[in-house]
C-alpha positions as a LaTeX table, in Angstrom:
\begin{tabular}{lrrr}
\hline
Residue & $x$ (\AA) & $y$ (\AA) & $z$ (\AA) \\
\hline
Ser1 & $-8.54$ & $-5.00$ & 7.83 \\
Glu2 & $-8.00$ & $-8.70$ & 7.08 \\
Gln3 & $-4.48$ & $-9.11$ & 5.76 \\
Arg4 & $-4.38$ & $-12.89$ & 5.28 \\
Val5 & $-6.46$ & $-12.82$ & 2.08 \\
Gln6 & $-5.90$ & $-10.86$ & $-1.17$ \\
Leu7 & $-8.86$ & $-10.26$ & $-3.48$ \\
Leu8 & $-8.23$ & $-8.76$ & $-6.96$ \\
Arg9 & $-10.66$ & $-7.81$ & $-9.66$ \\
Ser10 & $-8.99$ & $-7.68$ & $-13.03$ \\
Glu11 & $-10.48$ & $-6.31$ & $-16.31$ \\
Leu12 & $-8.38$ & $-8.18$ & $-18.90$ \\
Ala13 & $-7.92$ & $-7.17$ & $-22.58$ \\
Ala14 & $-8.70$ & $-9.81$ & $-25.26$ \\
Asp15 & $-4.93$ & $-10.57$ & $-25.75$ \\
Ala16 & $-3.95$ & $-10.51$ & $-22.06$ \\
His17 & $-1.89$ & $-13.29$ & $-20.50$ \\
Gly18 & 0.28 & $-14.04$ & $-17.46$ \\
Gly19 & 3.41 & $-14.57$ & $-19.59$ \\
Arg20 & 4.50 & $-17.41$ & $-21.84$ \\
Glu21 & 6.54 & $-19.06$ & $-19.04$ \\
Leu22 & 4.96 & $-20.79$ & $-16.04$ \\
Tyr23 & 5.28 & $-18.92$ & $-12.76$ \\
Thr24 & 4.41 & $-19.43$ & $-9.08$ \\
Ile25 & 3.14 & $-17.09$ & $-6.35$ \\
Asn26 & 3.88 & $-17.05$ & $-2.70$ \\
Gly27 & 0.49 & $-18.32$ & $-1.51$ \\
Asp28 & $-0.98$ & $-21.63$ & $-0.42$ \\
Val29 & $-4.20$ & $-21.31$ & $-2.31$ \\
Glu30 & $-5.19$ & $-19.37$ & $-5.40$ \\
Val31 & $-8.66$ & $-19.05$ & $-6.65$ \\
Leu32 & $-9.73$ & $-17.70$ & $-10.12$ \\
His33 & $-13.33$ & $-16.91$ & $-10.68$ \\
Val34 & $-14.43$ & $-15.82$ & $-14.22$ \\
Val35 & $-17.12$ & $-13.12$ & $-14.18$ \\
Ser36 & $-17.21$ & $-12.63$ & $-17.95$ \\
Gly37 & $-15.21$ & $-13.82$ & $-20.98$ \\
Arg38 & $-13.10$ & $-17.03$ & $-21.12$ \\
Val39 & $-9.70$ & $-17.65$ & $-19.51$ \\
Ala40 & $-7.42$ & $-20.70$ & $-19.83$ \\
Val41 & $-5.05$ & $-21.58$ & $-17.00$ \\
Arg42 & $-2.05$ & $-23.66$ & $-18.13$ \\
Phe43 & $-0.12$ & $-25.95$ & $-15.80$ \\
Ala44 & 2.78 & $-28.20$ & $-16.63$ \\
Asp45 & 0.57 & $-31.14$ & $-17.26$ \\
Arg46 & $-2.79$ & $-29.68$ & $-18.29$ \\
Thr47 & $-4.76$ & $-26.66$ & $-19.40$ \\
Val48 & $-8.06$ & $-25.79$ & $-17.86$ \\
Ser49 & $-10.53$ & $-23.58$ & $-19.82$ \\
Leu50 & $-12.90$ & $-21.40$ & $-17.76$ \\
Ser51 & $-16.18$ & $-19.75$ & $-18.87$ \\
Pro52 & $-18.31$ & $-17.14$ & $-17.03$ \\
Gly53 & $-19.34$ & $-18.48$ & $-13.64$ \\
Asp54 & $-16.56$ & $-21.05$ & $-13.47$ \\
Ala55 & $-13.91$ & $-21.07$ & $-10.60$ \\
Leu56 & $-10.58$ & $-22.91$ & $-10.28$ \\
Thr57 & $-8.83$ & $-23.51$ & $-7.07$ \\
Phe58 & $-5.12$ & $-24.61$ & $-6.99$ \\
Pro59 & $-1.94$ & $-24.23$ & $-5.05$ \\
Gly60 & $-0.35$ & $-20.87$ & $-5.81$ \\
Arg61 & 3.08 & $-22.57$ & $-5.68$ \\
Glu62 & 2.08 & $-24.92$ & $-8.52$ \\
Pro63 & 3.76 & $-23.53$ & $-11.75$ \\
His64 & 1.05 & $-21.97$ & $-14.04$ \\
Thr65 & 0.15 & $-19.14$ & $-16.36$ \\
Trp66 & $-3.08$ & $-17.93$ & $-17.90$ \\
Glu67 & $-4.46$ & $-16.28$ & $-21.03$ \\
Val68 & $-7.79$ & $-14.79$ & $-22.12$ \\
Glu69 & $-9.47$ & $-16.90$ & $-24.84$ \\
Gly70 & $-12.06$ & $-16.28$ & $-27.45$ \\
Gly71 & $-10.99$ & $-12.85$ & $-28.78$ \\
Ser72 & $-13.03$ & $-10.87$ & $-26.17$ \\
Pro73 & $-12.01$ & $-9.20$ & $-22.94$ \\
Ala74 & $-12.64$ & $-10.92$ & $-19.60$ \\
Val75 & $-13.40$ & $-9.87$ & $-16.05$ \\
Val76 & $-11.97$ & $-12.19$ & $-13.30$ \\
Leu77 & $-11.62$ & $-12.33$ & $-9.54$ \\
Trp78 & $-8.35$ & $-13.68$ & $-8.13$ \\
Val79 & $-8.26$ & $-14.78$ & $-4.40$ \\
Ile80 & $-4.80$ & $-15.47$ & $-2.89$ \\
Val81 & $-4.50$ & $-17.01$ & 0.57 \\
Pro82 & $-2.39$ & $-15.97$ & 2.40 \\
Ala83 & $-1.87$ & $-12.63$ & 0.87 \\
Pro84 & 1.71 & $-12.25$ & $-0.37$ \\
Trp85 & 2.44 & $-9.23$ & 1.98 \\
Ser86 & 0.91 & $-10.87$ & 5.12 \\
Gly87 & 4.08 & $-12.70$ & 6.18 \\
Ser88 & 1.97 & $-15.99$ & 6.59 \\
Ala89 & 3.04 & $-17.63$ & 3.38 \\
\hline
\end{tabular}
């Protein structure tokens, strides 16, 4: 019943990505936790590579994109606060 937090579990194909262009989401905080596989998050000034067990926290309004690395699928958890539909953003 909590609407201020969105939690997504994503099973990503080996070639999955968030698009070639940087984007933003309507949230104050975004957390990416890698369960399996490897995922890179690209920002305007840096790229952060994540392995299983790693987590990255950043402002959702910071332009970014992501892609699965290593030629294998990945499983990730995304947490977005506040949830885009909550009206609190």
